[in-house]
N, C-alpha and C positions, 0 to 999 in steps of 0.2 A: 150634260154628262153628270153622273151620279156615281158616288163612291161610298162604299162601306168603311166605316172607321174601325179598325180593330183596337183593342186597348193597348196591345203592344206587339212587337215583331215576333216575339217567340209564340204568342197565341196565334197569329197569322199563319206561321210556319206548321204549327201543330194542326190547325184546321185544315190546311191543304194537304197535308201528309195523310191525315185521316180520310179525307174525300177521295184521294186518289187510291189509297190502299183498298177502300170499299168497292170503288168502281173497277179496280183491277180484279178483284175476287169475283164480282158480278160478271165481268167480261169473259174470265176464264170458265165461268159456269154457263155461259151463254145467254146471260140475263141482261146484258148490256152491250154497248157498241164497243168493239175492240179498237175502233178508231172513229172519232167524231166525224172525220171526213172519210167517205168510203174511197176504195181503190179507183173506181171510175172517175170520181172527182178529181183525185190526186193526178190522174193522167191529164185530165184537162188543165189543171193547175200547172203541171209541169209544162205543157204545151204553152201556156200564156207566158211563163217565165222565160222560155226560149224565144219568145217574139222580142224580148227586150235584152237578154243577155245569154251567153254560153258559159254557164257556171261550172267552175272547177271546184269550188268550196261552197258547201251549203250547211245550214245548221236549222234544225227544227226545235224550236224552244216550247218546253210543256208537252213532250211526246209520249207520256204514260208508257204504254206497252212497247212502244217503238215501231207501230205498224207504219206510220208515216215515213220514218227514217228508213225502213226496208224497202217500201215502195220507191221512195225517191232515189235510193241507191240503185235498185234495179233498173229505173228508167235513165239513170245517170251513171253507167258503169265506169266511165272515165273520170268521175268526180269523187271527192271525199265528202261524205254526208255525216254530219254530226247530229246528236240528239242530247237534249238536256231534260231533266225533270226533277222536282223538288223531292220526289220519292222515288228512290232507285230500285227497290227491291221488285217492282212489278215489270221492269224492262226485260223483254223476253228474247232479246236478240244478243249477238256479239257485243260486248260492252267496250271494245277497242275505241270506239269513237263516241262513247256516251259519257256524260258527266252528270252525277247528282248533285244538283245545285239549284239555288233561287234564281230564276232566269234574269233578275237585275244584276247579278254578279257579272263582271268582265274580267275573265283571266288575261293577264297581260299579254300572252302570246295570241290572243284572239283579237286584239285591237287591229282595226283595218285588215283583217284576214279574209272575211267572207265575201264571196259575190253575192250570195242570196241568203236572207233569213226568211223563214216561213213559220208561221204560228197561227193556230185557232184558239189560242189560250189566253188571249189578252184579257178577257173578262175575269181572269184570276188575278190580275195586277192590282196592287194597292194603290199605285199611281201610275196611270198609263203614260203620262208625259215622261216621268223618270224612266220607266221601263223602255219606252221607245227611244229615248236618249242613249240608254245603255246600248241597246241593239244598234243604233245608228253608229255608235263608236266602234262596233265589230265589223262594220262594212268597210269595204275598200272604196276609194273614190268611184263614183258612178254605180256603186252597188244597189241593189233593190230588196225591199222587203215586200212579202206577200203576206198581209195581215187580214185576218178574219175578225171583224167588228160585230158584236152583238147588241141588239137595242130591243127594247119593248118587253123584256122579261122581268124587270125589276132587279134589285140587288139582294144579296145575302151575304153572310160572312164567308161563304164559299165562293160564290160568284159576285166579286166584290166590285165590279165595274160595268156599267153599260151606258149606251148613248140614249138620249131623248128621242122617244119614238116619234115625235112630231117634228124633230129638227135634226135627225140624224146626219143627213149629208153635210149641212152646215158645220156640225160639230166635227166631222172628220176633216173638212177643209181647214177649220180653225186649229185642230191638232196638228195638221201637217205644217201650217204656218209656224206654229210655236216651236216645233222641233227642227224647222229648217229644212224640209224635205219636199220634193215636187210630187204632186199627185199625178200618176200616169194613167190610173184606171180606177174607177168606183163602179160595182156591179150595181145592177137593179137589186131591190130587196127580194128575196126568196123565201120559200119554206124549205128548212133543212133539218135532216135527222129527226129530232123529236118534235118538230114543228116550231122551233124557236126562230125568230126573225134574224137574220144576218145580212151583212154586205162584205164582199171581198174588196180590198183596197191594196193596190200596188204603188208603193213609194220609191222614190229614187233619191239617193245621197247626192245632193247638189252642192253642199259646202259644210 
């Protein structure tokens, strides 16, 4: 596991907001992905989630324009689907269930609230252990996380975390042990979106 060290928190926030604002502009101009995960992949993700739980409350952390939130809400009409992003101006949908915030923040009313946490933005975490522990605190007992881990691209001030490309599976297992969650599923590595390596991991809150 490799991490980029920012000089201070304010710089980290400024870097992330600038990156997201740029990608939002590009997405609206048709020059970038409106969602890192496509709609077909989200349907498959939703099917997998339903093999483990019947969620009534879902949150997507790091949702940018909000495409994932909108798709998950459509696929789960009887559920409440929230979205968060550190840059709120790009969110393109009804903001009733959206919060502009650092995804390490845990609102008091969210503690133990969600059945499912979904994110493909963990590579933007300053410290994935702290981030995952924050998300774990938002889960109800037996709740699950569907998390997209990146590996092999290297780090930058924007994409500030990634796994060792030669040892990524063992690192996922070690992270799960450190945060005290069960691993229900680790996908085989695939080529995704712009060709970056990734693996999908489903974790269950066990304690």
